[in-house]
PyMOL Python script that loads the backbone (N, CA, C, O; Angstrom):
from pymol import cmd

cmd.read_pdbstr("""\
ATOM      1  N   MET A   1      -5.045 -22.574  12.850  1.00  0.00           N
ATOM      2  CA  MET A   1      -4.080 -22.767  11.818  1.00  0.00           C
ATOM      3  C   MET A   1      -4.454 -24.335  11.464  1.00  0.00           C
ATOM      4  O   MET A   1      -4.716 -25.198  12.303  1.00  0.00           O
ATOM      5  N   SER A   2      -4.426 -24.478  10.293  1.00  0.00           N
ATOM      6  CA  SER A   2      -4.680 -25.821   9.684  1.00  0.00           C
ATOM      7  C   SER A   2      -3.748 -26.647   9.228  1.00  0.00           C
ATOM      8  O   SER A   2      -3.008 -26.035   8.457  1.00  0.00           O
ATOM      9  N   ILE A   3      -3.403 -27.922   9.373  1.00  0.00           N
ATOM     10  CA  ILE A   3      -2.291 -28.569   9.037  1.00  0.00           C
ATOM     11  C   ILE A   3      -2.757 -29.912   8.241  1.00  0.00           C
ATOM     12  O   ILE A   3      -3.707 -30.623   8.569  1.00  0.00           O
ATOM     13  N   GLY A   4      -1.954 -30.098   7.204  1.00  0.00           N
ATOM     14  CA  GLY A   4      -2.086 -31.339   6.494  1.00  0.00           C
ATOM     15  C   GLY A   4      -0.880 -32.101   6.673  1.00  0.00           C
ATOM     16  O   GLY A   4       0.215 -31.554   6.809  1.00  0.00           O
ATOM     17  N   LEU A   5      -1.058 -33.423   6.676  1.00  0.00           N
ATOM     18  CA  LEU A   5      -0.068 -34.241   6.979  1.00  0.00           C
ATOM     19  C   LEU A   5      -0.022 -35.384   6.091  1.00  0.00           C
ATOM     20  O   LEU A   5      -1.022 -36.042   5.802  1.00  0.00           O
ATOM     21  N   SER A   6       1.169 -35.621   5.652  1.00  0.00           N
ATOM     22  CA  SER A   6       1.488 -36.897   4.624  1.00  0.00           C
ATOM     23  C   SER A   6       2.677 -37.584   5.007  1.00  0.00           C
ATOM     24  O   SER A   6       3.634 -36.906   5.379  1.00  0.00           O
ATOM     25  N   SER A   7       2.774 -38.979   4.967  1.00  0.00           N
ATOM     26  CA  SER A   7       3.975 -39.893   5.295  1.00  0.00           C
ATOM     27  C   SER A   7       4.401 -40.492   4.266  1.00  0.00           C
ATOM     28  O   SER A   7       3.686 -41.079   3.454  1.00  0.00           O
ATOM     29  N   TYR A   8       5.905 -40.362   4.210  1.00  0.00           N
ATOM     30  CA  TYR A   8       6.576 -41.379   3.271  1.00  0.00           C
ATOM     31  C   TYR A   8       6.756 -42.845   3.553  1.00  0.00           C
ATOM     32  O   TYR A   8       7.533 -42.927   4.505  1.00  0.00           O
ATOM     33  N   PRO A   9       6.448 -43.829   3.220  1.00  0.00           N
ATOM     34  CA  PRO A   9       6.312 -43.979   1.799  1.00  0.00           C
ATOM     35  C   PRO A   9       4.750 -44.135   1.269  1.00  0.00           C
ATOM     36  O   PRO A   9       4.342 -44.371   0.131  1.00  0.00           O
ATOM     37  N   THR A  10       4.063 -43.931   2.433  1.00  0.00           N
ATOM     38  CA  THR A  10       2.683 -44.393   2.281  1.00  0.00           C
ATOM     39  C   THR A  10       1.866 -43.533   1.306  1.00  0.00           C
ATOM     40  O   THR A  10       1.041 -43.924   0.480  1.00  0.00           O
ATOM     41  N   ASP A  11       2.281 -42.231   1.583  1.00  0.00           N
ATOM     42  CA  ASP A  11       1.246 -41.314   0.680  1.00  0.00           C
ATOM     43  C   ASP A  11       2.231 -40.752  -0.473  1.00  0.00           C
ATOM     44  O   ASP A  11       1.785 -39.879  -1.217  1.00  0.00           O
ATOM     45  N   GLY A  12       3.358 -41.149  -0.624  1.00  0.00           N
ATOM     46  CA  GLY A  12       4.194 -40.678  -1.869  1.00  0.00           C
ATOM     47  C   GLY A  12       5.584 -40.929  -1.667  1.00  0.00           C
ATOM     48  O   GLY A  12       6.110 -40.948  -0.554  1.00  0.00           O
ATOM     49  N   GLU A  13       6.198 -41.128  -2.782  1.00  0.00           N
ATOM     50  CA  GLU A  13       7.693 -41.526  -2.512  1.00  0.00           C
ATOM     51  C   GLU A  13       8.625 -40.470  -2.937  1.00  0.00           C
ATOM     52  O   GLU A  13       9.843 -40.638  -2.873  1.00  0.00           O
ATOM     53  N   ASP A  14       8.039 -39.292  -3.407  1.00  0.00           N
ATOM     54  CA  ASP A  14       9.050 -38.139  -3.504  1.00  0.00           C
ATOM     55  C   ASP A  14       8.237 -36.701  -2.803  1.00  0.00           C
ATOM     56  O   ASP A  14       7.108 -36.660  -2.314  1.00  0.00           O
ATOM     57  N   GLY A  15       9.068 -35.772  -2.926  1.00  0.00           N
ATOM     58  CA  GLY A  15       8.653 -34.813  -2.365  1.00  0.00           C
ATOM     59  C   GLY A  15       7.481 -33.970  -2.926  1.00  0.00           C
ATOM     60  O   GLY A  15       6.627 -33.409  -2.239  1.00  0.00           O
ATOM     61  N   GLU A  16       7.570 -33.963  -4.327  1.00  0.00           N
ATOM     62  CA  GLU A  16       6.364 -33.426  -4.872  1.00  0.00           C
ATOM     63  C   GLU A  16       4.978 -33.917  -4.283  1.00  0.00           C
ATOM     64  O   GLU A  16       4.066 -33.266  -3.774  1.00  0.00           O
ATOM     65  N   THR A  17       5.106 -35.207  -4.504  1.00  0.00           N
ATOM     66  CA  THR A  17       3.817 -36.051  -4.066  1.00  0.00           C
ATOM     67  C   THR A  17       3.457 -35.947  -2.588  1.00  0.00           C
ATOM     68  O   THR A  17       2.308 -36.068  -2.163  1.00  0.00           O
ATOM     69  N   LEU A  18       4.427 -35.736  -1.916  1.00  0.00           N
ATOM     70  CA  LEU A  18       4.066 -35.614  -0.520  1.00  0.00           C
ATOM     71  C   LEU A  18       3.602 -34.429  -0.301  1.00  0.00           C
ATOM     72  O   LEU A  18       2.666 -34.341   0.494  1.00  0.00           O
ATOM     73  N   LEU A  19       4.096 -33.273  -0.906  1.00  0.00           N
ATOM     74  CA  LEU A  19       3.652 -31.959  -0.714  1.00  0.00           C
ATOM     75  C   LEU A  19       2.290 -31.676  -1.167  1.00  0.00           C
ATOM     76  O   LEU A  19       1.539 -30.887  -0.595  1.00  0.00           O
ATOM     77  N   LYS A  20       1.977 -32.399  -2.296  1.00  0.00           N
ATOM     78  CA  LYS A  20       0.536 -32.194  -2.839  1.00  0.00           C
ATOM     79  C   LYS A  20      -0.647 -32.892  -2.024  1.00  0.00           C
ATOM     80  O   LYS A  20      -1.770 -32.400  -1.926  1.00  0.00           O
ATOM     81  N   ASN A  21      -0.249 -34.112  -1.449  1.00  0.00           N
ATOM     82  CA  ASN A  21      -1.059 -34.741  -0.667  1.00  0.00           C
ATOM     83  C   ASN A  21      -1.106 -34.025   0.625  1.00  0.00           C
ATOM     84  O   ASN A  21      -2.229 -33.886   1.108  1.00  0.00           O
ATOM     85  N   ALA A  22      -0.016 -33.505   1.328  1.00  0.00           N
ATOM     86  CA  ALA A  22      -0.259 -32.919   2.422  1.00  0.00           C
ATOM     87  C   ALA A  22      -1.206 -31.597   2.122  1.00  0.00           C
ATOM     88  O   ALA A  22      -2.134 -31.260   2.857  1.00  0.00           O
ATOM     89  N   ASP A  23      -0.843 -30.963   1.016  1.00  0.00           N
ATOM     90  CA  ASP A  23      -1.827 -29.791   0.795  1.00  0.00           C
ATOM     91  C   ASP A  23      -3.098 -30.278   0.623  1.00  0.00           C
ATOM     92  O   ASP A  23      -3.925 -29.515   1.122  1.00  0.00           O
ATOM     93  N   THR A  24      -3.581 -31.261   0.106  1.00  0.00           N
ATOM     94  CA  THR A  24      -4.992 -31.860   0.048  1.00  0.00           C
ATOM     95  C   THR A  24      -5.583 -32.018   1.321  1.00  0.00           C
ATOM     96  O   THR A  24      -6.747 -31.739   1.608  1.00  0.00           O
ATOM     97  N   ALA A  25      -4.675 -32.503   2.103  1.00  0.00           N
ATOM     98  CA  ALA A  25      -5.096 -32.883   3.789  1.00  0.00           C
ATOM     99  C   ALA A  25      -5.481 -31.484   4.304  1.00  0.00           C
ATOM    100  O   ALA A  25      -6.554 -31.222   4.847  1.00  0.00           O
ATOM    101  N   MET A  26      -4.447 -30.587   4.060  1.00  0.00           N
ATOM    102  CA  MET A  26      -4.465 -29.277   4.672  1.00  0.00           C
ATOM    103  C   MET A  26      -5.951 -28.554   4.342  1.00  0.00           C
ATOM    104  O   MET A  26      -6.532 -27.818   5.140  1.00  0.00           O
ATOM    105  N   TYR A  27      -6.453 -28.919   2.983  1.00  0.00           N
ATOM    106  CA  TYR A  27      -7.547 -28.091   2.714  1.00  0.00           C
ATOM    107  C   TYR A  27      -8.904 -28.702   3.442  1.00  0.00           C
ATOM    108  O   TYR A  27      -9.835 -28.054   3.920  1.00  0.00           O
ATOM    109  N   GLN A  28      -8.751 -30.063   3.387  1.00  0.00           N
ATOM    110  CA  GLN A  28      -9.746 -30.685   4.077  1.00  0.00           C
ATOM    111  C   GLN A  28      -9.762 -30.538   5.519  1.00  0.00           C
ATOM    112  O   GLN A  28     -10.831 -30.642   6.120  1.00  0.00           O
ATOM    113  N   ALA A  29      -8.519 -30.273   6.219  1.00  0.00           N
ATOM    114  CA  ALA A  29      -8.590 -29.623   7.876  1.00  0.00           C
ATOM    115  C   ALA A  29      -9.489 -28.194   7.727  1.00  0.00           C
ATOM    116  O   ALA A  29     -10.372 -27.921   8.540  1.00  0.00           O
ATOM    117  N   LYS A  30      -9.189 -27.420   6.714  1.00  0.00           N
ATOM    118  CA  LYS A  30      -9.458 -25.932   6.765  1.00  0.00           C
ATOM    119  C   LYS A  30     -11.327 -26.459   6.481  1.00  0.00           C
ATOM    120  O   LYS A  30     -12.036 -25.505   6.801  1.00  0.00           O
ATOM    121  N   GLU A  31     -11.972 -27.377   6.110  1.00  0.00           N
ATOM    122  CA  GLU A  31     -13.286 -27.706   5.734  1.00  0.00           C
ATOM    123  C   GLU A  31     -13.934 -27.862   7.358  1.00  0.00           C
ATOM    124  O   GLU A  31     -14.958 -27.321   7.777  1.00  0.00           O
ATOM    125  N   TYR A  32     -13.077 -28.696   8.050  1.00  0.00           N
ATOM    126  CA  TYR A  32     -13.590 -28.681   9.442  1.00  0.00           C
ATOM    127  C   TYR A  32     -13.307 -27.852  10.408  1.00  0.00           C
ATOM    128  O   TYR A  32     -13.480 -28.201  11.576  1.00  0.00           O
ATOM    129  N   GLY A  33     -12.813 -26.589  10.082  1.00  0.00           N
ATOM    130  CA  GLY A  33     -12.964 -25.282  11.063  1.00  0.00           C
ATOM    131  C   GLY A  33     -11.409 -24.978  11.330  1.00  0.00           C
ATOM    132  O   GLY A  33     -10.392 -25.520  10.898  1.00  0.00           O
ATOM    133  N   ARG A  34     -11.543 -24.272  11.907  1.00  0.00           N
ATOM    134  CA  ARG A  34     -10.050 -23.644  12.686  1.00  0.00           C
ATOM    135  C   ARG A  34      -9.397 -24.615  13.748  1.00  0.00           C
ATOM    136  O   ARG A  34     -10.048 -25.324  14.515  1.00  0.00           O
ATOM    137  N   ASP A  35      -7.813 -24.539  13.676  1.00  0.00           N
ATOM    138  CA  ASP A  35      -7.229 -25.252  14.564  1.00  0.00           C
ATOM    139  C   ASP A  35      -7.397 -26.808  14.404  1.00  0.00           C
ATOM    140  O   ASP A  35      -7.690 -27.557  15.336  1.00  0.00           O
ATOM    141  N   ASN A  36      -7.183 -27.180  13.163  1.00  0.00           N
ATOM    142  CA  ASN A  36      -7.453 -28.606  12.940  1.00  0.00           C
ATOM    143  C   ASN A  36      -6.420 -29.127  12.019  1.00  0.00           C
ATOM    144  O   ASN A  36      -5.761 -28.432  11.246  1.00  0.00           O
ATOM    145  N   TYR A  37      -6.329 -30.481  12.175  1.00  0.00           N
ATOM    146  CA  TYR A  37      -5.401 -31.093  11.357  1.00  0.00           C
ATOM    147  C   TYR A  37      -5.942 -32.528  10.707  1.00  0.00           C
ATOM    148  O   TYR A  37      -6.952 -33.160  11.017  1.00  0.00           O
ATOM    149  N   GLN A  38      -5.027 -32.804   9.796  1.00  0.00           N
ATOM    150  CA  GLN A  38      -5.686 -34.074   8.898  1.00  0.00           C
ATOM    151  C   GLN A  38      -4.555 -34.676   8.271  1.00  0.00           C
ATOM    152  O   GLN A  38      -3.699 -34.038   7.658  1.00  0.00           O
ATOM    153  N   PHE A  39      -4.563 -36.308   8.483  1.00  0.00           N
ATOM    154  CA  PHE A  39      -3.781 -36.975   7.699  1.00  0.00           C
ATOM    155  C   PHE A  39      -4.253 -37.264   6.508  1.00  0.00           C
ATOM    156  O   PHE A  39      -5.441 -37.576   6.423  1.00  0.00           O
ATOM    157  N   PHE A  40      -3.500 -37.228   5.433  1.00  0.00           N
ATOM    158  CA  PHE A  40      -3.802 -37.501   3.921  1.00  0.00           C
ATOM    159  C   PHE A  40      -4.512 -38.875   4.079  1.00  0.00           C
ATOM    160  O   PHE A  40      -4.128 -39.779   4.820  1.00  0.00           O
ATOM    161  N   ARG A  41      -5.585 -38.895   3.284  1.00  0.00           N
ATOM    162  CA  ARG A  41      -6.260 -40.417   3.033  1.00  0.00           C
ATOM    163  C   ARG A  41      -6.401 -40.413   1.351  1.00  0.00           C
ATOM    164  O   ARG A  41      -6.789 -39.393   0.781  1.00  0.00           O
ATOM    165  N   PRO A  42      -6.137 -41.347   0.781  1.00  0.00           N
ATOM    166  CA  PRO A  42      -6.379 -41.708  -0.491  1.00  0.00           C
ATOM    167  C   PRO A  42      -7.742 -41.080  -1.181  1.00  0.00           C
ATOM    168  O   PRO A  42      -7.776 -40.583  -2.307  1.00  0.00           O
ATOM    169  N   ASP A  43      -8.847 -41.204  -0.282  1.00  0.00           N
ATOM    170  CA  ASP A  43      -9.940 -40.798  -0.870  1.00  0.00           C
ATOM    171  C   ASP A  43     -10.132 -39.192  -0.823  1.00  0.00           C
ATOM    172  O   ASP A  43     -11.158 -38.623  -1.198  1.00  0.00           O
ATOM    173  N   MET A  44      -9.112 -38.620  -0.359  1.00  0.00           N
ATOM    174  CA  MET A  44      -8.897 -37.059  -0.175  1.00  0.00           C
ATOM    175  C   MET A  44      -8.857 -36.544  -1.692  1.00  0.00           C
ATOM    176  O   MET A  44      -9.544 -35.654  -2.194  1.00  0.00           O
ATOM    177  N   GLY A  45      -7.920 -37.300  -2.259  1.00  0.00           N
ATOM    178  CA  GLY A  45      -7.354 -36.894  -3.754  1.00  0.00           C
ATOM    179  C   GLY A  45      -8.551 -37.131  -4.734  1.00  0.00           C
ATOM    180  O   GLY A  45      -8.656 -36.365  -5.692  1.00  0.00           O
ATOM    181  N   LEU A  46      -9.411 -38.082  -4.570  1.00  0.00           N
ATOM    182  CA  LEU A  46     -10.719 -38.273  -5.159  1.00  0.00           C
ATOM    183  C   LEU A  46     -11.813 -37.005  -5.161  1.00  0.00           C
ATOM    184  O   LEU A  46     -12.405 -36.495  -6.113  1.00  0.00           O
ATOM    185  N   GLN A  47     -11.856 -36.693  -3.743  1.00  0.00           N
ATOM    186  CA  GLN A  47     -12.767 -35.660  -3.493  1.00  0.00           C
ATOM    187  C   GLN A  47     -12.214 -34.377  -4.074  1.00  0.00           C
ATOM    188  O   GLN A  47     -12.974 -33.553  -4.583  1.00  0.00           O
ATOM    189  N   ALA A  48     -10.818 -34.178  -4.005  1.00  0.00           N
ATOM    190  CA  ALA A  48     -10.229 -32.889  -4.799  1.00  0.00           C
ATOM    191  C   ALA A  48     -10.490 -32.813  -6.169  1.00  0.00           C
ATOM    192  O   ALA A  48     -10.747 -31.760  -6.754  1.00  0.00           O
ATOM    193  N   VAL A  49     -10.414 -34.160  -6.801  1.00  0.00           N
ATOM    194  CA  VAL A  49     -10.603 -34.379  -8.283  1.00  0.00           C
ATOM    195  C   VAL A  49     -12.135 -33.817  -8.558  1.00  0.00           C
ATOM    196  O   VAL A  49     -12.339 -32.943  -9.400  1.00  0.00           O
ATOM    197  N   GLU A  50     -13.021 -34.309  -7.894  1.00  0.00           N
ATOM    198  CA  GLU A  50     -14.540 -34.083  -8.034  1.00  0.00           C
ATOM    199  C   GLU A  50     -14.563 -32.748  -7.746  1.00  0.00           C
ATOM    200  O   GLU A  50     -15.101 -32.087  -8.634  1.00  0.00           O
ATOM    201  N   ARG A  51     -14.167 -32.129  -6.813  1.00  0.00           N
ATOM    202  CA  ARG A  51     -14.398 -30.658  -6.535  1.00  0.00           C
ATOM    203  C   ARG A  51     -13.830 -29.807  -7.547  1.00  0.00           C
ATOM    204  O   ARG A  51     -14.416 -28.757  -7.810  1.00  0.00           O
ATOM    205  N   GLN A  52     -12.658 -30.146  -8.215  1.00  0.00           N
ATOM    206  CA  GLN A  52     -12.143 -29.344  -9.519  1.00  0.00           C
ATOM    207  C   GLN A  52     -13.101 -29.553 -10.341  1.00  0.00           C
ATOM    208  O   GLN A  52     -13.714 -28.570 -10.756  1.00  0.00           O
ATOM    209  N   SER A  53     -13.438 -30.751 -10.743  1.00  0.00           N
ATOM    210  CA  SER A  53     -14.418 -30.634 -11.949  1.00  0.00           C
ATOM    211  C   SER A  53     -15.745 -30.280 -11.872  1.00  0.00           C
ATOM    212  O   SER A  53     -16.344 -29.966 -12.900  1.00  0.00           O
ATOM    213  N   LEU A  54     -16.263 -30.284 -10.850  1.00  0.00           N
ATOM    214  CA  LEU A  54     -17.466 -29.288 -10.279  1.00  0.00           C
ATOM    215  C   LEU A  54     -17.245 -28.062 -10.430  1.00  0.00           C
ATOM    216  O   LEU A  54     -18.144 -27.426 -10.981  1.00  0.00           O
ATOM    217  N   GLU A  55     -16.137 -27.401 -10.050  1.00  0.00           N
ATOM    218  CA  GLU A  55     -16.030 -26.067 -10.153  1.00  0.00           C
ATOM    219  C   GLU A  55     -15.817 -25.663 -11.578  1.00  0.00           C
ATOM    220  O   GLU A  55     -16.402 -24.706 -12.086  1.00  0.00           O
ATOM    221  N   GLY A  56     -14.881 -26.492 -12.259  1.00  0.00           N
ATOM    222  CA  GLY A  56     -14.819 -26.262 -14.085  1.00  0.00           C
ATOM    223  C   GLY A  56     -15.993 -26.357 -14.626  1.00  0.00           C
ATOM    224  O   GLY A  56     -16.192 -25.647 -15.611  1.00  0.00           O
ATOM    225  N   ARG A  57     -16.904 -27.095 -14.229  1.00  0.00           N
ATOM    226  CA  ARG A  57     -18.340 -26.943 -14.893  1.00  0.00           C
ATOM    227  C   ARG A  57     -19.075 -25.800 -14.646  1.00  0.00           C
ATOM    228  O   ARG A  57     -19.755 -25.260 -15.519  1.00  0.00           O
ATOM    229  N   LEU A  58     -18.971 -25.359 -13.396  1.00  0.00           N
ATOM    230  CA  LEU A  58     -19.678 -24.157 -13.031  1.00  0.00           C
ATOM    231  C   LEU A  58     -19.184 -23.140 -13.467  1.00  0.00           C
ATOM    232  O   LEU A  58     -19.896 -22.160 -13.684  1.00  0.00           O
ATOM    233  N   ARG A  59     -17.930 -23.127 -13.685  1.00  0.00           N
ATOM    234  CA  ARG A  59     -17.524 -21.900 -14.283  1.00  0.00           C
ATOM    235  C   ARG A  59     -17.803 -21.752 -15.883  1.00  0.00           C
ATOM    236  O   ARG A  59     -18.161 -20.673 -16.356  1.00  0.00           O
ATOM    237  N   TYR A  60     -17.612 -22.909 -16.674  1.00  0.00           N
ATOM    238  CA  TYR A  60     -18.179 -22.960 -17.825  1.00  0.00           C
ATOM    239  C   TYR A  60     -19.802 -22.744 -18.023  1.00  0.00           C
ATOM    240  O   TYR A  60     -20.257 -22.249 -19.054  1.00  0.00           O
ATOM    241  N   ALA A  61     -20.542 -23.128 -17.026  1.00  0.00           N
ATOM    242  CA  ALA A  61     -22.016 -22.752 -17.148  1.00  0.00           C
ATOM    243  C   ALA A  61     -22.127 -21.276 -17.048  1.00  0.00           C
ATOM    244  O   ALA A  61     -22.890 -20.728 -17.843  1.00  0.00           O
ATOM    245  N   LEU A  62     -21.391 -20.452 -16.073  1.00  0.00           N
ATOM    246  CA  LEU A  62     -21.430 -19.160 -15.807  1.00  0.00           C
ATOM    247  C   LEU A  62     -20.998 -18.378 -17.096  1.00  0.00           C
ATOM    248  O   LEU A  62     -21.646 -17.366 -17.361  1.00  0.00           O
ATOM    249  N   GLU A  63     -19.980 -18.740 -17.913  1.00  0.00           N
ATOM    250  CA  GLU A  63     -19.542 -18.203 -19.037  1.00  0.00           C
ATOM    251  C   GLU A  63     -20.474 -18.302 -20.096  1.00  0.00           C
ATOM    252  O   GLU A  63     -20.445 -17.385 -20.916  1.00  0.00           O
ATOM    253  N   ARG A  64     -21.376 -19.302 -20.277  1.00  0.00           N
ATOM    254  CA  ARG A  64     -22.409 -19.695 -20.913  1.00  0.00           C
ATOM    255  C   ARG A  64     -23.821 -19.081 -20.544  1.00  0.00           C
ATOM    256  O   ARG A  64     -24.812 -19.183 -21.267  1.00  0.00           O
ATOM    257  N   GLN A  65     -23.786 -18.500 -19.457  1.00  0.00           N
ATOM    258  CA  GLN A  65     -25.250 -17.733 -18.898  1.00  0.00           C
ATOM    259  C   GLN A  65     -26.080 -18.973 -18.732  1.00  0.00           C
ATOM    260  O   GLN A  65     -27.272 -18.819 -18.998  1.00  0.00           O
ATOM    261  N   GLU A  66     -25.722 -20.110 -18.369  1.00  0.00           N
ATOM    262  CA  GLU A  66     -26.748 -21.212 -18.099  1.00  0.00           C
ATOM    263  C   GLU A  66     -27.307 -21.221 -16.637  1.00  0.00           C
ATOM    264  O   GLU A  66     -28.287 -21.920 -16.379  1.00  0.00           O
ATOM    265  N   LEU A  67     -26.779 -20.555 -15.799  1.00  0.00           N
ATOM    266  CA  LEU A  67     -27.284 -20.196 -14.444  1.00  0.00           C
ATOM    267  C   LEU A  67     -28.349 -19.356 -14.215  1.00  0.00           C
ATOM    268  O   LEU A  67     -28.200 -18.302 -14.835  1.00  0.00           O
ATOM    269  N   LEU A  68     -29.397 -19.402 -13.554  1.00  0.00           N
ATOM    270  CA  LEU A  68     -30.589 -18.419 -13.131  1.00  0.00           C
ATOM    271  C   LEU A  68     -30.386 -18.283 -11.553  1.00  0.00           C
ATOM    272  O   LEU A  68     -30.103 -19.231 -10.821  1.00  0.00           O
ATOM    273  N   LEU A  69     -30.559 -17.066 -11.167  1.00  0.00           N
ATOM    274  CA  LEU A  69     -30.579 -16.933  -9.983  1.00  0.00           C
ATOM    275  C   LEU A  69     -32.040 -16.431  -9.335  1.00  0.00           C
ATOM    276  O   LEU A  69     -32.512 -15.364  -9.729  1.00  0.00           O
ATOM    277  N   HIS A  70     -32.628 -17.103  -8.492  1.00  0.00           N
ATOM    278  CA  HIS A  70     -33.948 -16.713  -7.987  1.00  0.00           C
ATOM    279  C   HIS A  70     -33.628 -16.278  -6.485  1.00  0.00           C
ATOM    280  O   HIS A  70     -32.700 -16.783  -5.853  1.00  0.00           O
ATOM    281  N   TYR A  71     -34.360 -15.431  -6.040  1.00  0.00           N
ATOM    282  CA  TYR A  71     -34.345 -14.629  -4.811  1.00  0.00           C
ATOM    283  C   TYR A  71     -35.523 -14.690  -4.129  1.00  0.00           C
ATOM    284  O   TYR A  71     -36.543 -14.298  -4.695  1.00  0.00           O
ATOM    285  N   GLN A  72     -35.572 -15.159  -2.883  1.00  0.00           N
ATOM    286  CA  GLN A  72     -36.918 -15.691  -2.195  1.00  0.00           C
ATOM    287  C   GLN A  72     -36.618 -15.133  -0.636  1.00  0.00           C
ATOM    288  O   GLN A  72     -36.158 -15.858   0.246  1.00  0.00           O
ATOM    289  N   PRO A  73     -36.934 -13.827  -0.469  1.00  0.00           N
ATOM    290  CA  PRO A  73     -36.877 -13.220   0.705  1.00  0.00           C
ATOM    291  C   PRO A  73     -37.545 -13.976   1.920  1.00  0.00           C
ATOM    292  O   PRO A  73     -38.602 -14.592   1.785  1.00  0.00           O
ATOM    293  N   ASN A  74     -36.831 -13.885   3.164  1.00  0.00           N
ATOM    294  CA  ASN A  74     -37.341 -14.689   4.314  1.00  0.00           C
ATOM    295  C   ASN A  74     -37.996 -13.542   5.211  1.00  0.00           C
ATOM    296  O   ASN A  74     -37.357 -12.940   6.073  1.00  0.00           O
ATOM    297  N   ASP A  75     -39.149 -13.338   4.959  1.00  0.00           N
ATOM    298  CA  ASP A  75     -40.142 -12.213   5.888  1.00  0.00           C
ATOM    299  C   ASP A  75     -40.657 -13.019   6.984  1.00  0.00           C
ATOM    300  O   ASP A  75     -41.644 -13.742   6.849  1.00  0.00           O
ATOM    301  N   LYS A  76     -40.040 -12.909   8.004  1.00  0.00           N
ATOM    302  CA  LYS A  76     -40.383 -13.237   9.211  1.00  0.00           C
ATOM    303  C   LYS A  76     -41.339 -12.261  10.286  1.00  0.00           C
ATOM    304  O   LYS A  76     -41.684 -12.503  11.442  1.00  0.00           O
ATOM    305  N   SER A  77     -41.614 -11.067   9.416  1.00  0.00           N
ATOM    306  CA  SER A  77     -42.536 -10.351  10.104  1.00  0.00           C
ATOM    307  C   SER A  77     -44.049 -11.070   9.999  1.00  0.00           C
ATOM    308  O   SER A  77     -44.837 -10.980  10.941  1.00  0.00           O
ATOM    309  N   GLN A  78     -44.318 -11.655   9.000  1.00  0.00           N
ATOM    310  CA  GLN A  78     -45.871 -12.194   9.021  1.00  0.00           C
ATOM    311  C   GLN A  78     -45.935 -13.011   9.924  1.00  0.00           C
ATOM    312  O   GLN A  78     -47.111 -13.302  10.139  1.00  0.00           O
ATOM    313  N   ASN A  79     -45.080 -13.650  10.715  1.00  0.00           N
ATOM    314  CA  ASN A  79     -45.338 -14.804  11.930  1.00  0.00           C
ATOM    315  C   ASN A  79     -45.472 -13.754  13.255  1.00  0.00           C
ATOM    316  O   ASN A  79     -45.843 -14.323  14.281  1.00  0.00           O
ATOM    317  N   ARG A  80     -45.275 -12.611  13.347  1.00  0.00           N
ATOM    318  CA  ARG A  80     -45.291 -11.606  14.505  1.00  0.00           C
ATOM    319  C   ARG A  80     -46.497 -11.063  14.617  1.00  0.00           C
ATOM    320  O   ARG A  80     -47.141 -10.810  13.599  1.00  0.00           O
ATOM    321  N   SER A  81     -46.861 -10.868  15.541  1.00  0.00           N
ATOM    322  CA  SER A  81     -48.264 -10.030  15.954  1.00  0.00           C
ATOM    323  C   SER A  81     -47.613  -8.603  16.098  1.00  0.00           C
ATOM    324  O   SER A  81     -46.393  -8.454  16.157  1.00  0.00           O
ATOM    325  N   TYR A  82     -48.470  -7.616  16.146  1.00  0.00           N
ATOM    326  CA  TYR A  82     -48.210  -6.196  16.175  1.00  0.00           C
ATOM    327  C   TYR A  82     -47.813  -5.960  17.541  1.00  0.00           C
ATOM    328  O   TYR A  82     -46.895  -5.165  17.743  1.00  0.00           O
ATOM    329  N   ASN A  83     -48.409  -6.573  18.560  1.00  0.00           N
ATOM    330  CA  ASN A  83     -48.000  -6.169  20.069  1.00  0.00           C
ATOM    331  C   ASN A  83     -46.535  -6.568  20.488  1.00  0.00           C
ATOM    332  O   ASN A  83     -46.039  -6.217  21.559  1.00  0.00           O
ATOM    333  N   GLU A  84     -45.857  -7.372  19.495  1.00  0.00           N
ATOM    334  CA  GLU A  84     -44.576  -7.702  19.903  1.00  0.00           C
ATOM    335  C   GLU A  84     -43.764  -6.567  19.290  1.00  0.00           C
ATOM    336  O   GLU A  84     -42.580  -6.636  19.618  1.00  0.00           O
ATOM    337  N   CYS A  85     -44.015  -5.705  18.620  1.00  0.00           N
ATOM    338  CA  CYS A  85     -43.137  -4.487  18.135  1.00  0.00           C
ATOM    339  C   CYS A  85     -42.586  -3.831  19.293  1.00  0.00           C
ATOM    340  O   CYS A  85     -41.862  -2.846  19.158  1.00  0.00           O
TER     341      CYS A  85
END
""", "prot")
cmd.dss("prot")
cmd.show_as("cartoon", "prot")
cmd.util.cbc("prot")
cmd.orient("prot")
């Protein structure tokens, strides 16, 4: 379970802002793995805005077919001798 925490009045003066900031902190906690908690920090809001901006730009690039996928297989068999089989 991941938990995000925000406190009154430092992180917001109304319920909506406090919930939004706690939600932002929860997503930060999830990035650190399971069973974690994070207190809201003002820089988290900036990180969330930057992430949303990047996601929007990537969606736009996908719609315009501006991304190209290259696949390079990792063939470890070249490093093995035939005796190891």
